[in-house]
C-alpha positions as CSV (number, residue, x, y, z in Angstrom):
1,M,112.1,110.7,101.8
2,S,109.5,113.2,101.5
3,D,106.4,113.1,103.9
4,F,102.6,112.6,102.5
5,T,100.3,114.7,104.3
6,L,97.1,114.8,102.7
7,T,94.2,114.5,105.1
8,S,90.5,114.6,105.2
9,G,89.5,115.3,108.7
10,L,87.7,112.1,109.5
11,G,89.0,112.3,112.9
12,D,91.9,111.7,115.3
13,T,92.1,107.8,114.8
14,H,90.7,105.3,112.6
15,A,88.2,102.7,113.6
16,M,90.0,99.5,112.4
17,Q,88.1,96.1,112.1
18,I,89.7,92.9,111.0
19,F,87.7,90.2,109.0
20,R,88.8,86.5,108.2
21,S,87.6,83.3,107.8
22,M,89.0,80.1,108.9
23,D,87.9,77.9,105.9
24,H,91.2,78.4,104.4
25,T,93.0,75.9,106.5
26,A,92.8,72.8,104.2
27,H,94.1,74.3,101.2
28,H,97.9,73.6,100.8
29,V,98.6,72.9,97.0
30,L,101.9,71.9,95.2
31,E,103.9,74.3,93.2
32,L,106.8,73.6,90.9
33,D,109.8,75.4,92.4
34,G,113.2,75.2,91.2
35,G,112.3,72.0,88.9
36,R,110.8,70.4,91.9
37,L,107.4,69.9,93.2
38,V,107.0,71.1,96.6
39,D,104.4,72.3,99.1
40,S,103.3,75.7,98.0
41,W,105.3,78.7,99.9
42,E,101.9,80.4,100.2
43,G,100.6,77.9,103.0
44,P,98.0,77.9,106.2
45,D,100.7,78.9,108.6
46,R,100.7,82.6,107.0
47,A,97.3,83.1,108.3
48,A,97.6,81.6,111.4
49,I,100.5,83.9,112.4
50,V,98.7,87.1,111.3
51,D,95.6,86.2,113.4
52,S,97.6,85.2,116.5
53,A,99.6,88.5,116.0
54,C,96.6,90.5,115.3
55,D,94.8,89.0,118.2
56,A,97.8,89.6,120.8
57,A,97.7,93.1,119.7
58,G,93.9,93.6,120.7
59,L,92.7,94.1,117.5
60,P,89.1,93.9,117.0
61,S,87.8,91.2,114.4
62,T,84.7,89.6,113.1
63,L,84.7,85.9,111.6
64,V,83.0,85.6,108.1
65,Q,80.8,82.9,107.1
66,P,81.4,82.6,103.2
67,D,79.0,79.7,102.9
68,V,76.3,82.3,103.3
69,T,77.9,85.5,102.1
70,F,79.9,84.7,99.0
71,D,78.5,86.8,96.5
72,R,78.8,84.6,93.3
73,A,77.3,87.3,90.9
74,L,79.8,90.0,92.1
75,A,82.6,87.5,91.4
76,E,81.3,86.9,87.9
77,R,81.4,90.6,87.3
78,V,85.0,90.6,88.0
79,H,85.5,87.5,86.4
80,D,84.6,85.5,83.5
81,P,81.7,83.3,84.5
82,A,83.1,80.3,82.6
83,Y,86.3,80.7,84.5
84,A,84.7,80.7,88.0
85,A,82.8,77.6,86.9
86,F,86.1,76.1,86.2
87,L,87.6,76.7,89.1
88,E,84.8,75.3,91.1
89,T,84.7,71.8,89.3
90,A,88.2,71.8,88.4
91,H,89.1,69.3,91.1
92,Q,86.1,66.9,91.0
93,R,86.6,66.4,87.6
94,W,90.2,65.6,88.2
95,V,89.2,63.1,90.8
96,E,86.6,61.8,88.4
97,Q,89.0,61.3,85.7
98,G,90.9,58.9,87.6
99,H,93.9,61.1,89.0
100,S,95.6,59.9,92.0
101,E,97.7,63.1,92.1
102,P,96.5,65.5,95.0
103,C,96.4,68.4,93.2
104,A,95.1,69.2,89.6
105,M,98.0,71.0,88.0
106,A,98.8,72.3,84.3
107,F,101.6,71.3,82.1
108,G,101.1,72.9,79.0
109,W,100.1,76.6,78.7
110,P,98.9,78.8,75.3
111,A,102.1,80.7,74.1
112,R,103.3,83.4,71.3
113,R,101.4,82.5,68.2
114,F,99.0,79.9,69.8
115,R,95.2,80.6,69.3
116,D,92.9,81.9,72.0
117,I,90.4,79.2,72.0
118,V,88.9,77.5,75.2
119,P,89.8,73.7,74.9
120,A,87.7,70.6,75.7
121,T,89.7,68.4,78.1
122,L,90.4,69.0,81.8
123,E,94.2,68.8,81.1
124,A,94.0,71.8,78.4
125,Q,91.7,73.9,80.3
126,L,94.0,73.8,83.4
127,G,96.6,75.5,81.3
128,Y,94.1,77.9,79.4
129,Y,93.1,79.0,82.6
130,S,96.5,79.6,84.2
131,F,99.6,81.3,83.7
132,A,102.2,79.6,85.9
133,A,103.1,76.3,87.5
134,D,103.3,77.7,91.3
135,C,99.6,77.6,91.5
136,S,97.6,74.1,91.4
137,I,94.0,73.3,92.5
138,G,93.3,70.8,95.6
139,A,90.1,69.6,97.0
140,A,89.8,72.4,99.4
141,T,90.9,75.4,97.0
142,W,87.3,76.2,95.9
143,T,86.2,76.5,99.6
144,A,89.2,78.6,100.5
145,V,89.1,81.1,97.8
146,T,85.4,82.0,98.3
147,A,85.9,82.4,101.7
148,S,89.0,84.8,101.0
149,A,86.7,86.7,98.3
150,A,84.2,86.9,100.7
151,T,86.0,88.3,103.6
152,A,87.3,90.9,101.2
153,V,83.6,92.1,100.5
154,A,82.8,92.1,104.0
155,A,85.5,94.4,105.0
156,A,84.3,96.9,102.1
157,D,80.8,96.6,103.1
158,Y,82.2,97.4,106.7
159,V,83.8,100.3,105.1
160,S,80.9,101.7,103.0
161,A,78.7,101.7,106.2
162,S,80.9,103.2,108.7
163,E,81.4,105.9,106.2
164,S,77.7,107.0,106.5
165,T,77.9,107.4,110.1
166,G,80.8,109.9,109.7
167,M,83.5,107.8,111.3
168,A,86.8,107.4,109.5
169,P,86.7,103.7,108.6
170,V,89.3,101.3,107.9
171,A,89.2,97.6,107.5
172,F,91.7,94.6,106.8
173,A,90.9,91.6,105.0
174,R,92.8,88.9,106.2
175,C,92.6,86.8,103.0
176,R,94.0,83.5,102.1
177,P,94.7,82.8,99.5
178,P,95.7,86.2,98.2
179,G,94.3,87.4,94.9
180,H,96.3,90.3,92.7
181,H,97.5,87.7,90.3
182,A,94.3,86.4,89.6
183,S,93.0,88.3,86.0
184,R,89.7,88.0,84.6
185,D,89.9,84.5,83.3
186,Q,93.4,83.0,84.6
187,F,94.9,82.0,88.1
188,G,98.8,81.7,89.0
189,G,101.0,83.4,91.9
190,Y,98.9,81.8,94.5
191,C,95.7,83.6,93.5
192,Y,92.4,82.2,91.9
193,L,89.6,85.0,92.5
194,N,90.9,88.4,93.0
195,N,90.1,89.7,96.3
196,S,91.1,93.1,96.1
197,A,89.2,93.7,92.8
198,M,86.0,92.2,94.4
199,A,86.3,94.7,97.1
200,A,86.7,97.7,94.7
201,Q,83.9,96.6,92.6
202,R,81.8,96.3,95.8
203,L,82.7,99.8,97.2
204,L,81.2,101.0,93.8
205,D,78.1,98.9,94.1
206,N,78.1,100.4,97.7
207,G,78.1,104.0,96.0
208,A,81.6,105.0,95.9
209,N,82.0,107.2,92.7
210,R,85.6,106.2,92.2
211,V,87.7,103.7,93.8
212,A,91.7,103.9,93.8
213,V,93.6,100.5,94.2
214,V,97.6,101.3,95.3
215,D,99.1,98.0,95.2
216,V,102.4,97.5,97.5
217,D,103.2,94.1,97.1
218,Y,106.7,93.1,95.9
219,H,105.2,91.7,92.7
220,H,103.0,93.4,90.2
221,G,99.4,93.2,90.5
222,N,98.8,92.0,86.9
223,G,95.4,90.6,87.8
224,T,94.1,93.5,89.3
225,Q,95.3,95.5,86.1
226,D,94.0,93.3,84.0
227,I,90.6,93.4,85.3
228,F,90.4,97.1,85.2
229,Y,92.9,98.3,82.2
230,Q,89.9,99.3,80.4
231,R,87.8,101.2,83.0
232,S,88.0,104.8,84.7
233,D,86.0,104.2,88.0
234,V,88.7,102.2,89.1
235,L,92.3,103.8,89.3
236,H,95.0,101.3,89.7
237,A,98.7,101.6,90.8
238,S,101.4,99.1,91.6
239,I,104.8,99.6,93.1
240,H,106.9,96.4,92.5
241,G,110.0,94.8,91.4
242,D,110.9,95.4,88.0
243,P,109.1,92.7,85.6
244,A,112.4,92.3,83.6
245,E,113.8,90.1,86.3
246,E,110.6,89.4,88.7
247,F,107.5,87.7,88.6
248,P,105.0,87.5,86.8
249,Y,107.5,88.9,84.5
250,F,105.2,89.7,81.2
251,L,103.3,92.7,82.6
252,G,104.2,95.7,85.0
253,Y,106.2,97.7,82.7
254,A,106.1,101.7,83.3
255,D,104.5,102.2,79.8
256,E,101.3,99.9,80.8
257,N,98.9,103.1,80.9
258,G,95.4,101.7,80.2
259,D,93.4,101.5,77.5
260,G,90.2,103.2,75.9
261,P,87.9,104.4,78.7
262,G,90.7,103.3,81.1
263,L,93.6,105.4,79.4
264,N,95.7,106.7,82.0
265,A,93.9,105.1,84.8
266,N,96.7,103.0,85.1
267,R,100.3,103.4,86.6
268,N,103.3,101.2,87.1
269,L,106.1,102.1,89.3
270,P,108.5,99.2,89.0
271,L,111.8,99.6,90.9
272,P,115.1,97.3,90.8
273,R,116.0,94.4,93.1
274,G,117.6,95.8,96.3
275,S,115.9,99.1,96.6
276,A,115.9,100.4,100.0
277,A,113.2,101.9,102.1
278,T,113.8,105.5,101.3
279,T,113.5,104.7,97.5
280,W,110.4,103.0,98.3
281,F,108.7,105.2,100.4
282,D,109.3,108.1,97.9
283,T,107.6,105.6,95.2
284,L,104.7,105.3,97.5
285,N,104.4,109.2,97.8
286,E,104.1,109.3,94.2
287,A,101.8,106.7,93.7
288,L,99.6,107.9,96.1
289,K,99.6,111.5,95.0
290,W,98.7,110.1,91.4
291,A,95.9,108.0,92.5
292,V,94.2,110.8,95.0
293,G,94.5,113.3,92.3
294,G,92.6,111.3,89.8
295,G,95.3,109.6,87.9
296,G,95.9,110.9,84.6
297,T,92.6,110.9,83.2
298,G,91.1,114.2,84.1
299,G,88.3,112.6,86.1
300,P,87.4,113.0,89.6
301,A,89.3,112.2,92.7
302,P,88.6,108.8,94.1
303,D,86.4,108.5,97.4
304,A,87.6,105.1,98.6
305,L,91.0,103.1,98.7
306,V,92.0,99.5,98.6
307,I,95.4,98.8,99.4
308,P,96.5,95.1,98.0
309,L,99.0,94.8,101.3
310,G,101.7,92.5,100.2
311,L,104.2,92.1,103.0
312,D,107.1,90.7,101.0
313,T,108.7,94.0,100.7
314,Y,110.4,92.9,104.1
315,V,114.0,92.4,103.7
316,D,114.2,89.0,104.6
317,D,111.5,87.7,102.5
318,P,112.7,84.2,101.0
319,I,111.2,84.9,97.3
320,S,111.6,88.6,97.1
321,H,114.0,91.3,96.9
322,F,113.4,94.9,98.5
323,R,114.8,95.8,101.9
324,L,112.1,97.3,104.3
325,E,112.6,96.6,108.0
326,S,109.9,95.9,110.4
327,D,109.9,99.3,111.6
328,D,109.1,100.7,108.0
329,Y,105.6,99.0,108.5
330,L,104.8,101.5,111.1
331,Q,105.4,104.4,108.8
332,L,103.4,102.8,106.0
333,G,100.5,102.5,108.1
334,K,100.8,106.1,108.9
335,R,101.2,107.1,105.2
336,L,98.2,105.1,104.3
337,A,96.0,106.7,107.1
338,A,97.4,110.2,106.0
339,V,95.4,109.9,102.5
340,G,92.1,110.2,104.5
341,L,89.7,108.1,102.5
342,P,87.8,105.0,103.5
343,T,90.2,101.9,103.3
344,V,90.3,98.1,102.9
345,L,93.4,96.8,103.1
346,V,93.7,93.2,101.7
347,L,96.5,90.9,102.9
348,E,98.4,89.8,99.7
349,G,102.0,88.3,99.9
350,G,104.4,88.0,102.6
351,Y,106.5,84.6,103.0
352,A,109.0,85.5,105.8
353,T,106.6,84.0,108.1
354,E,108.4,84.6,111.3
355,A,108.2,88.4,110.6
356,L,104.6,88.3,109.1
357,G,102.7,88.8,112.3
358,V,104.6,91.6,113.4
359,N,104.9,93.9,110.1
360,T,101.0,93.3,109.5
361,V,100.2,94.3,113.2
362,N,102.6,97.3,112.7
363,V,100.6,98.4,109.7
364,L,97.4,98.1,111.4
365,T,98.0,99.9,114.6
366,S,100.0,102.9,112.9
367,F,97.0,103.0,110.6
368,A,94.4,103.0,113.4
369,Q,96.7,105.3,115.6
370,A,97.3,107.9,113.1
371,G,95.6,111.3,113.7
């Protein structure tokens, strides 16, 4: 595998800061898996394991207060305001209509040759505003997703502020629930608001001229692609399992290059099931070189980087099929640090919970120590 050695001279080490919120803990909903309704694979234990591992490693952290810091206006620039309002009120409407089931969940979705019309009833809106039955809405969902989004935005603010001091800024947003599958107006894939997209937009609002988002989750970042597909100020690259056989199935193909002003600002690099670390890192190098070079737009290079940090590329992940080992995440941290840009790392997937803490810390510590 070839090395990626671009550096910006920001310093010998990187000032790592973790941002987290505990407002996610009551959010644990149901999903349809293998024809059965089960507790979601995306449970509170994921965040607890990551927190414990980061604390044991001595990494500094900041607790976010989302009831104070959640930026609704920013969320509504990334997402359709009507969609945000739906997420906020869906479970209360569910209860008011007499449902005894704990989670509001769709059972019908607009499909081919259906019309794109917002329906009037809650039951129909649950299908209109979602795209998969792995994602439902519970009593604590809105609290959790706003906390998750606020965490990503706090990390972006830290990076922006640190950059002006001449430091080598990097922040990790320990977000839960994840966000990269959430599009402008649909939830799915355990995602409701798009944390990485909100971090990218905040970096722009704070003065970045252009931001690159390089998604390393096993699953395609369909939501982030959708949000920025017609924009050139955010470059989006995604390395993921081939959508011909992997969720979300209907986006993530290599010929999806952006549209209008965003033409050639989107890059998908799908890989087959069973891809090993050598192949994966070669593909990562390709994605980083494309992003740092300004994509295919002929525009300027980005001056900030967002990494949707999915750790479901791990060999023993129960719902994914790449073959990275724990030590490979040390190399991932070094390679991301070598880009030399102010960086926000945003936690996405990773469902081998016993290894999730180790794999996260390997990325963070190797990034922080990279010279």
